[in-house]
C-alpha positions in Angstrom: -34.2 -23.6 1.4 -37.6 -22.6 0.7 -37.9 -19.4 -1.3 -41.5 -18.0 -2.0 -41.5 -16.4 -5.6 -44.7 -14.9 -7.2 -45.9 -15.5 -10.7 -44.8 -12.8 -13.3 -47.4 -10.6 -14.6 -46.5 -8.3 -17.9 -45.3 -5.3 -15.8 -41.8 -4.9 -14.4 -42.7 -6.1 -11.0 -43.9 -9.5 -10.4 -47.3 -9.8 -8.4 -47.6 -11.4 -4.9 -50.5 -13.3 -5.9 -50.6 -17.2 -6.5 -47.2 -17.6 -4.9 -45.4 -20.9 -5.3 -42.4 -22.3 -3.8 -39.4 -22.6 -5.8 -35.7 -23.9 -5.0 -32.5 -21.8 -5.2 -31.7 -23.3 -8.6 -34.8 -21.5 -10.0 -34.0 -20.0 -13.6 -33.1 -16.2 -13.6 -36.3 -14.0 -13.5 -36.5 -11.4 -16.2 -38.4 -8.8 -13.9 -38.0 -7.4 -10.6 -39.4 -10.3 -8.4 -40.7 -10.1 -4.7 -39.5 -13.2 -2.7 -38.6 -14.0 0.8 -35.0 -15.6 1.2 -33.2 -17.1 4.1 -30.3 -14.8 5.2 -27.8 -17.6 4.8 -28.6 -17.8 1.2 -27.5 -14.0 0.7 -23.8 -12.7 0.4 -22.6 -9.1 0.8 -21.6 -7.7 -2.4 -17.8 -8.4 -2.8 -17.2 -5.0 -4.9 -18.9 -2.9 -2.0 -18.0 0.8 -2.8 -18.2 1.2 1.2 -14.8 0.0 2.4 -14.9 1.6 5.7 -17.3 1.1 8.4 -20.8 2.5 8.1 -20.9 5.6 10.6 -24.6 4.8 11.1 -24.0 1.1 11.8 -25.1 1.2 15.6 -28.1 3.5 15.0 -29.5 1.2 12.3 -28.8 -1.9 14.2 -31.0 -0.5 16.9 -33.8 0.4 14.6 -33.9 -2.9 13.0 -33.8 -4.5 16.5 -36.8 -2.5 17.3 -38.9 -2.4 14.3 -37.4 -4.8 11.7 -36.5 -4.0 7.9 -38.6 -0.9 6.7 -38.0 -2.0 2.9 -37.0 -5.1 1.0 -33.5 -6.0 0.2 -32.6 -5.8 -3.6 -30.8 -8.7 -4.3 -29.6 -10.3 -7.5 -27.9 -13.7 -8.7 -24.8 -14.2 -10.9 -25.3 -16.8 -13.9 -24.6 -20.2 -12.7 -24.7 -19.7 -9.2 -27.5 -20.6 -6.6 -27.0 -18.2 -3.9 -27.8 -14.5 -4.2 -25.8 -11.1 -3.7 -26.9 -7.9 -2.5 -27.9 -6.1 -5.6 -28.3 -2.4 -4.9 -27.0 -1.1 -1.5 -28.1 -3.0 1.8 -24.9 -4.4 2.7 -24.9 -2.9 6.0 -28.5 -4.2 6.5 -27.5 -7.6 5.6 -24.6 -7.8 8.0 -26.8 -6.7 10.8 -29.6 -8.9 10.1 -27.0 -11.9 10.1 -25.7 -10.3 13.5 -28.9 -10.2 15.2 -29.9 -13.7 14.2 -26.6 -15.1 15.5 -27.0 -13.1 18.7 -30.5 -14.1 19.3 -31.7 -16.9 17.0 -35.2 -15.2 16.6 -37.1 -16.7 13.6 -37.9 -13.1 12.4 -34.1 -12.6 11.5 -33.8 -16.0 9.8 -35.1 -14.7 6.6 -35.9 -11.0 4.8 -38.2 -9.9 2.2 -36.4 -9.3 -1.1 -36.7 -8.1 -4.6 -34.9 -10.2 -6.9 -33.4 -8.0 -9.6 -32.5 -9.6 -13.2 -28.9 -9.9 -13.8 -27.2 -8.0 -16.5 -23.6 -7.5 -15.9 -21.2 -6.8 -13.0 -20.7 -3.0 -13.8 -24.4 -2.6 -13.6 -24.3 -4.0 -10.3 -21.5 -1.9 -9.0 -22.9 1.2 -10.2 -26.3 0.3 -8.6 -24.4 0.1 -5.2 -22.8 3.5 -6.1 -26.1 5.3 -6.8 -27.7 3.9 -3.7 -25.0 4.8 -1.5 -24.9 8.4 -2.9 -28.7 8.6 -1.9 -28.2 7.5 1.4 -24.7 9.6 1.6 -21.8 8.7 4.0 -19.4 7.4 1.4 -16.0 8.8 1.7 -14.3 10.5 -1.1 -11.8 7.7 -1.6 -14.3 5.0 -1.4 -16.3 6.5 -4.3 -13.1 7.1 -6.3 -12.0 3.6 -5.9 -15.5 2.3 -6.8 -15.6 4.4 -9.9 -12.2 3.2 -11.2 -13.4 -0.4 -10.4 -16.3 0.4 -12.7 -13.8 1.7 -15.2 -12.0 -1.7 -15.2 -15.2 -3.6 -15.4 -16.6 -1.6 -18.2 -13.1 -2.0 -20.0 -13.1 -5.9 -19.6 -17.0 -6.1 -20.9 -16.5 -3.8 -23.8 -13.2 -5.3 -24.7 -11.5 -1.8 -24.5 -7.9 -1.5 -23.3 -8.1 1.9 -21.6 -11.2 4.0 -21.6 -10.6 7.8 -21.8 -12.0 10.2 -19.3 -14.4 11.4 -21.7 -15.7 7.9 -23.0 -15.9 7.0 -19.0 -18.0 10.0 -18.4 -20.6 9.0 -21.3 -20.6 5.6 -20.0 -21.3 6.4 -16.6 -23.9 8.9 -17.5 -25.7 6.6 -19.8 -26.0 4.1 -16.8 -27.4 6.6 -14.4 -24.4 7.8 -12.8 -23.2 11.2 -13.7 -19.8 12.7 -13.0 -17.8 15.3 -14.8 -14.6 14.7 -16.3 -13.0 17.1 -14.0 -14.1 15.1 -10.8 -13.2 11.9 -12.7 -9.8 13.3 -13.0 -9.4 14.2 -9.4 -10.6 10.9 -8.3 -8.0 9.2 -10.6 -5.1 11.2 -9.0 -6.5 10.3 -5.5 -6.6 6.4 -6.3 -3.4 6.2 -8.3 -1.2 8.9 -6.7 -2.1 9.6 -3.2 -3.7 6.3 -1.9 -0.4 4.4 -2.1 1.6 7.0 -0.1 -1.2 8.5 2.4 -3.9 5.8 2.9 -4.5 6.5 6.5 -5.3 10.3 5.7 -7.6 9.3 3.0 -9.5 6.6 4.8 -9.7 9.0 7.7 -11.9 11.3 5.7 -9.6 13.5 3.4 -12.1 14.7 0.9 -12.3 16.3 -2.5 -11.3 20.0 -1.4 -8.2 18.6 0.2 -7.2 16.3 -2.8 -7.7 19.4 -5.0 -5.4 21.5 -2.6 -2.6 18.6 -2.7 -2.7 18.4 -6.6 -2.3 22.0 -7.0 0.6 22.0 -4.6 2.0 19.0 -6.5 1.9 20.8 -9.7 3.2 24.1 -8.5 6.1 22.6 -6.8 7.0 20.4 -9.8 7.1 23.3 -11.8 9.5 25.1 -9.6 11.5 21.8 -9.3 11.9 21.6 -13.2 12.3 25.3 -13.5 15.4 25.3 -11.2 16.9 22.2 -12.7 16.9 20.3 -9.5 16.5 16.8 -11.0 13.9 15.1 -13.4 10.2 14.4 -12.7 10.9 11.1 -11.2 13.2 12.5 -8.7 10.4 15.0 -7.8 7.9 12.4 -7.6 10.3 10.5 -5.1 10.6 13.4 -2.8 6.9 14.4 -3.0 5.9 10.8 -2.1 8.5 10.5 0.8 6.9 13.9 2.3 3.4 12.8 1.7 4.0 9.4 3.4 5.9 11.2 6.3 2.9 13.4 7.4 0.2 10.6 6.6 -2.4 10.3 9.5 -6.0 11.0 10.6 -4.9 14.6 11.5 -3.3 15.3 8.2 -2.3 18.8 7.6 -1.5 20.5 4.2 0.5 23.1 5.7 2.8 20.7 7.1 3.3 19.2 3.6 3.7 22.6 2.1 6.6 23.6 4.5 8.5 20.5 4.1 8.5 20.9 0.3 9.5 24.5 0.6 12.2 23.4 2.9 13.4 20.9 0.4 13.6 23.2 -2.4 15.4 26.0 -0.3 17.9 23.8 1.0 18.5 22.5 -2.5 18.7 26.0 -3.9 20.5 27.4 -0.9 18.0 30.3 -0.7 15.5 31.3 2.1 12.2 29.7 2.5 10.8 33.1 2.1 11.9 33.2 -1.3 10.7 29.6 -2.3 7.4 30.6 -0.6 6.9 33.7 -3.2 7.9 31.5 -6.2 5.6 28.7 -5.1 2.7 31.2 -4.6 3.2 32.5 -8.0 2.8 28.9 -9.4 -0.2 28.3 -7.5 -1.8 31.4 -8.8 -0.9 30.4 -12.2 1.7 33.5 -12.6 4.5 33.3 -15.0 7.2 34.8 -12.9 10.9 34.5 -14.0 12.4 34.2 -10.6 16.0 34.6 -12.1 17.5 38.0 -13.3 19.8 37.9 -16.4 23.0 37.5 -13.9 21.5 34.6 -12.2 20.2 36.5 -9.2 16.7 35.9 -7.5 14.6 38.9 -8.2 12.4 38.9 -5.2 10.9 42.6 -5.9 9.4 41.6 -9.3 8.0 38.3 -7.8 6.4 39.6 -4.7 5.0 42.6 -6.4 3.1 40.6 -9.1 1.9 38.2 -6.7 0.2 40.6 -4.2 -1.0 42.7 -7.5 -2.4 39.5 -8.9 -3.9 38.4 -5.5 -5.5 41.6 -4.7 -7.1 41.7 -8.2 -8.5 38.0 -8.1 -10.5 39.0 -4.8 -11.9 42.1 -6.0 -15.8 42.4 -5.9 -17.4 45.3 -7.3 -13.9 47.2 -7.4 -13.5 46.4 -3.7 -10.6 44.1 -2.6 -10.5 41.8 0.4 -8.4 43.7 2.9 -7.6 40.6 4.9 -5.9 39.0 1.8 -4.3 42.2 0.9 -2.8 42.6 4.5 -1.5 38.9 4.5 0.2 39.4 1.1 1.7 42.7 2.1 3.0 41.0 5.2 4.7 38.5 3.2 6.1 41.3 1.0 7.6 42.9 4.2 9.2 39.5 5.2 10.6 39.0 2.0 12.3 42.1 1.8 13.7 41.9 5.2 15.3 38.5 4.1 16.7 40.1 0.9 20.5 39.5 1.6 19.8 35.8 2.1 17.8 35.3 -0.9 20.0 36.8 -3.7 22.0 33.6 -4.4 23.2 31.9 -7.7 20.6 29.1 -8.5 22.0 25.6 -8.3 22.2 23.8 -11.4 21.2 20.2 -10.2 20.7 18.3 -7.0 22.0 14.8 -7.1 20.2 13.6 -3.8 17.3 15.5 -2.3 17.6 15.9 1.4 14.9 13.7 3.2 
């Protein structure tokens, strides 16, 4: 292979003047160096944050076929290796170039103008890809979340730390030019470690941060109700929740279906109506502390529904005016609960040995 590399001046990018030919075994540069490289010597980054197909793939390919590359490809090289790897975004463009060369055999696709970036450490390259993908947009929430936790593992290995706290990870990412709040890191961790194993199709089909937040809120609220009524331990709830999430996994995933299934499980376990469970679940979702049992063990729906309606109306007041649609929705729910009163006044079950799945 012939690689054209320029001599290095004192600034951070080498000049194109007085270029010379070097081999692939040339020493690592310590500045950003322009060079032209055969595409057969460049590999896609194996930790590429984008795991799904780029939705702009066909458009980018058409543009590159007509006009070529509009900017150099950033590459780097791991210590001890002779071939290069994409260093900061550009995996899609490299794949397209390789396809175009295979399809046409045109010399213009055989090599590409590059900027060779000095190698530092693996986590730097992964974060460079994340930053570049953020600028170009299009990364799904789960792709970004997986990449962030891949970076966490790399940083732990590089720093010799068993497990980075979210606070420490937030600081390290910010210092490396990739700022995320601890709250967002927590949501990403929930998506990667809890949801991805049980509903991968929904996540890879575009389930985003707002939906993950709602699933997590439902998980917490239903878990609290499960434990409050002594339906089993947390492991038994985890099994039920995972089974129901997997049951409804798919590209057209719907939170309402999951919630109805959870309400049904709890209602059947307690031998109460779904309306009763819904009131209690709403209370947990709103962060209310409602005691769903009266001293004699009967379910007090009046107190529960009244506090939910009052709290909800208060929470949507703006300048003293409540949202009428929200108030009407909860008043309708109140009517439904009252009409089902006799079915809901049932002694609470002490334990459920096997959840109905």
